[in-house]
C-alpha positions in Angstrom: 73.3 102.9 -3.9 76.3 105.0 -3.2 78.3 104.4 0.0 78.8 107.7 1.8 82.2 109.2 1.9 83.8 109.7 5.3 86.9 111.8 5.6 89.1 112.1 8.7 92.2 114.1 9.3 95.3 113.2 11.4 99.0 113.1 11.4 101.5 110.2 11.0 104.2 109.6 13.5 106.6 111.5 11.3 104.4 114.6 11.4 103.1 114.3 7.8 99.4 115.2 7.5 97.1 112.2 6.9 93.7 112.2 5.3 91.8 109.0 5.5 88.8 108.3 3.1 86.3 105.6 3.7 83.4 104.7 1.2 83.0 105.7 -2.4 84.4 108.7 -4.2 82.3 109.8 -7.1 80.7 112.9 -8.6 78.2 113.1 -5.7 81.0 113.8 -3.1 84.1 114.7 -5.1 83.7 118.4 -4.0 83.9 117.3 -0.4 87.2 115.6 -1.0 88.4 118.7 -3.0 87.7 120.9 0.0 89.5 118.5 2.4 92.6 118.5 0.1 92.5 122.3 -0.3 92.4 122.6 3.5 95.9 121.0 3.8 99.3 122.3 2.9 102.6 120.5 2.2 103.0 116.8 1.9 100.0 114.7 2.5 99.3 111.0 2.8 95.9 110.1 1.5 94.7 106.7 2.8 92.3 105.1 0.3 92.5 101.6 1.7 88.8 101.6 2.6 87.6 103.3 -0.6 85.4 100.9 -2.5 85.0 103.0 -5.7 86.8 105.9 -7.3 85.4 107.4 -10.5 86.7 110.1 -12.9 85.3 112.9 -10.7 87.3 111.7 -7.8 90.4 111.3 -9.9 90.1 114.8 -11.3 90.2 116.1 -7.7 93.5 114.2 -7.0 95.5 115.2 -10.1 96.1 118.9 -9.0 97.6 117.6 -5.8 99.7 114.7 -7.2 103.0 116.3 -6.6 102.5 116.4 -2.8 100.4 113.3 -2.3 101.4 109.8 -1.2 98.5 107.4 -1.8 97.9 104.3 0.3 95.5 102.1 -1.6 94.0 98.7 -1.9 94.3 96.4 -4.9 90.8 97.3 -6.1 92.0 100.8 -7.0 95.2 99.8 -8.7 93.8 99.6 -12.2 92.1 103.0 -12.2 95.2 104.7 -10.8 97.4 103.0 -13.4 95.1 103.6 -16.4 94.5 107.2 -15.4 98.2 107.8 -15.1 98.0 109.1 -11.6 100.3 106.3 -10.3 103.0 107.8 -12.6 102.7 111.2 -11.0 102.6 110.3 -7.3 103.8 107.7 -4.9 101.4 104.8 -4.4 101.8 102.3 -1.6 99.7 99.1 -1.3 97.9 98.5 2.0 
């Protein structure tokens, strides 16, 4: 059973927009993430530390925003970000 995706918006202390995702990102909810990303402008920190699963549908939503994203991830996501090449296109920070 898929864990629901929860998205919350905020700002870091330096003023950079922050989007925090919790749950799983897959084809059932990738459009929700796409809408959240499209609703932001400029640099964005995407906190994925509480994401348990990220599939190709979720990755495909992230790639168009790679130039402006900084990802904060957990070790579980490192292989998929590396193999997909996304970690070469954006800044990735471990939690």
